[in-house]
Residue, then its C-alpha position, 0 to 999 in steps of 0.5 A: x851210713x850205709x854199706x854195699x853188699x858184695x853184689x852191689x860192689x860188683x855192679x859198681x865196680x862194673x859201672x866204673x870200669x865201663x866209664x873208664x873204657x869209655x873215657x880212654x875209647x873217647x880220648x883215642x877218638x880225637x877228644x884232646x886233639x885240638x890246637x897244640x899251641x906254644x908257650x905264646x897263647x890267647x889273643x896278645x899282641x902278635x901274629x898267630x901261625x898255625x901248621x896243619x899236620x898229618x895224624x902223626x903230628x909233629x913225630x911225622x919227619x916231615x911235619x917235625x921238621x916245619x915245626x922246627x921252623x916254627x919254634x925257631x920263629x917263636x923264639x926269636x920273632x914276636x909270634x905265636x904258633x900252634x898245629x893240628x893234627x888231620x887224620x886224612x884229607x876230608x879233615x882238612x876243612x874242619x882242622x883249618x876252621x879250628x885253627x881260625x876260631x882260635x885266632x890263627x891269621x896265617x894257616x900253613x899246610x904241606x903237600x898236595x893233598x890239601x890245596x883243594x882244602x885250602x882254596x875253598x878256605x880262602x875263597x870263604x875267608x879273605x881275611x886269613x892267609x893260607x901258605x901251601x908248602x911242597x905244592x905247586x899252584x896254577x892258574x889265578x891264585x887268590x890274594x890271600x894264598x901262597x904256594x911253595x914248590x921245592x925244586x926237588x929235581x936239583x937235589x935228585x939230580x945230584x943223587x942220581x949222578x952219585x947213583x950213576x958213578x957207584x952203581x956196578x951193575x949199571x942198573x938201579x931203581x926209583x920208588x914213589x909213593x904216587x906219581x903226581x907232580x912232586x913225585x915226578x920232580x924226584x923222578x926227572x931230576x934223578x933220571x937226569x943225573x944218572x944219564x949224565x953219569x952213566x949214559x948207558x945204564x938202565x933205571x927201573x921205576x916202581x910205583x908203591x901206592x903208599x906212603x906208610x906200607x913198608x912191607x910193600x916197598x920190601x917186596x918191591x925192592x927185592x924184585x928190583x934187586x932180582x933184576x940186579x939193581x945195586x942202588x934204589x931211590x925211594x921217594x915214599x915217605x916212612x914206607x922207604x924205610x922198607x927199602x932201605x932195610x932191604x938193601x942193607x941186607x942184600x949189602x947194596x946202596x939205597x938214597x933216601x928222601x925228606x930227610x937225612x936217612x943214613x942212620x938207618x944204615x950208615x954204610x948202605x944209605x949213600x945219601x939223602x934228598x933233603x926238603x929243608x921245611x925249617x928253614x923255609x918256614x923261618x924265612x917265610x914267617x920273617x918276611x910275614x913280620x917285616x910285611x914283605x911276603x907276597x901272596x897271590x903267586x907261586x914261589x918256586x925255591x931250591x939249592x940256591x935258597x937252601x930249600x932242599x939239599x943233598x946229604x953229605x955221604x958216609x965218610x969212606x963210602x963215596x970216593x972224594x973225586x966223585x963227591x968233588x964232582x957232585x959239589x962241582x955240579x951243585x955249584x952250577x946249579x946254584x949259579x944258574x948255569x945248569x938247569x934240571x928238568x922237572x917234567x918229561x918234555x923238560x927231560x927229553x930236552x935236557x938229554x938232547x942238549 
């Protein structure tokens, strides 16, 4: 039997510490960040559907809501589910390839940033099906790709009408994370609702250039407050919480996006424009099982399909008569009696009429 002297013990302890530090570092660099599967695993006799999320996985509210639809489908339909995290746009190809290698026949992404990678993967893997949620596919769409566009302009119109009726200064704001097609849908729908409710009001538009930087949103919101804005609508992801906090501190109203954000400031958040990824995902998987889902096209869905909705305002904040009018417009949009603009030309045509 042998013993280590004090120097040997120190040397061994040093190497053990280094090994532990290396192990922790490697775990933080992506090892173990592979496919996270549901309860059905392996290559059983069931359809496998995978989701590519952002770096925060299903902790991100947008992906969490979609994952809720996956979980419901797993429980009620004969499908296998899984998700994999992509830190950035460059990782999409590798992450989709990993899902495919694990036997996933259908791969789902969310947002326009994934579209280019999806189209490239679809061309290389014609036997795999791809679904791009919350994106607008144009031109010739591959036979194994389905795009799903949300009519967020419809729910945004209702939010804009509400803002127009609740503003006292007749100055409202809009802050988006980017200036892409989807953000413009929110903008023109919101602007149309505002103009209908309060034609002489002023609308300020801010481009944040971020979906994560809360401090950036706080600064932009403070500028709008100085210009007398008393209602501001954000379409800037988690960064929007900075706007909501700032408006609440000032005793002014805010409007959230993507999810119901009224819990962040119950007396300050008027409402939220919600994208119901869970509802859409479940219906898509149901059609996949029934073999009634058509690929090679871009599908558009809105209030009528419950793909988007407006959160019910906090009781006592919005007058009953105002909210009744909001619901009246919702019925008209759902019935197809009122078409909401999603582009500048459509907005100009809408205001002319």
